[in-house]
C-alpha positions, 0 to 999 in steps of 0.5 A: 955075561951080556944081556940085550934088551928084549925085542918088541914082539912086532918090532921086527914086523914094523921095521919091514913094513917101513922099509917096504913102504920106503921102497915103494915111495923110492921106486915111484920117485925113480919112475917120476924121474925117468918119465921128466927125463924122457919128457925133456928129452922128446919135447920140442926145442928141449935139446936146444936149451940143454946147456944153455947157461953153461954156454952163456958163462963159458962164452963170456969167459972166453970173450974175457980171456980174449980181451973183452968184457966179462959182463955185457956193456948193456949190463954196465950201462944202465937198467936192464932185464935179467934174461938169457945171456947176461952175466950175473956171477961175481968175477972170482967165479972165473976160477971155476970158469976158465979151465972149462973154457978149454976142457970138453963140455961133457966135463961141466957135467960129469964131475959135479954129477959124479961128486954128488953121487960119490958123496951120496953113496959115501954117506950111505943114506937111509931110506927116509933120506933117499927118499927125500933126495929122490923127491927132490930130483923128481919133483923140483923144477929148479933142480931139474933145470940146473942140471939141464941147462948146466947152471953154475949152481951144480957146481955150487952143489957139489962144493957143498957136498964136499963140504960135508965130508971135509968141511973146507971145501964149503968155502968155494960156495962163495962163488955165488954169494947169494947162497952164502949160508951153505959156504959155513960148513966146517967153519969150526975147522982151521982149514976152513979159515985158511981156504977162506983167506986163500979165496980172499986174496985171489979175489983181490986179483980181480978188484976192478971187476968187483966194481963192475959186478956191483953195478951189474946187480944194481942195474938189474931189473926184472922178477929175478932181480931181488935177494931171495932170486936164489931160494929155488937153488936151496933143494939141490944144495941141500941134497948132500945135507940131507944125505949126511943127516940121514947117514945110517950107523955104521956106514962110511959117512958116519965115521968122524972126520977131521974137518967135517961140519959136525962131528958124528956121535962116537960109538962104542963097542960093549966089552962087558963079559970079555 
């Protein structure tokens, strides 16, 4: 015969109150997020800024495909100010950019957003994790800017999200070396090392352009010309990690998967009395 530990008299009430509070907070963040979207849609010239970064990199990619330079001549000639139109990603990022030079522009946004939403749903995050994720979306200007401008960071965040499930996709975070710690997801799996080896070999195909990239970084000037310029990308990249850390017991995301960055604690059924 199996006996269970007695439940505290106020345990159920406390649980209900905590969930009620979480839902209120989540609702407030949803309202704030909706208000932010409306403000951006109605602000003067805001629509003109939508997709600004994606256009920069895809235009540079088309220029490179047509035989021109990937980086602007002014970036290679000497010191320059980081402003709209400059290219700062390493040449291996062309693996991501080239397909979208031909695909519909909407897919640049739709695919990473769908990946992020699907991974968060996969992990079934708890109320506190959902609250943090919504707080990032509603309160982090950098996160909102990334999705509004279509910066490649939205793809880096999608690679982090996939890394929380299979591990090895985290290698693709190295397309933006400034946030390389997030690329270490799944490093304990040999498939991660295989993916890292493949990416390294492919990177060698762009060897002459790597020298140009280092010159671009050394010539850069301005507030964003420092090693901490990508610190604002941490909140959007951390969202899938929060979803993974806050997954509920019994959710899809709590099942151990080969290649995941961490192995969740195994659960065992109590067969006493059977």
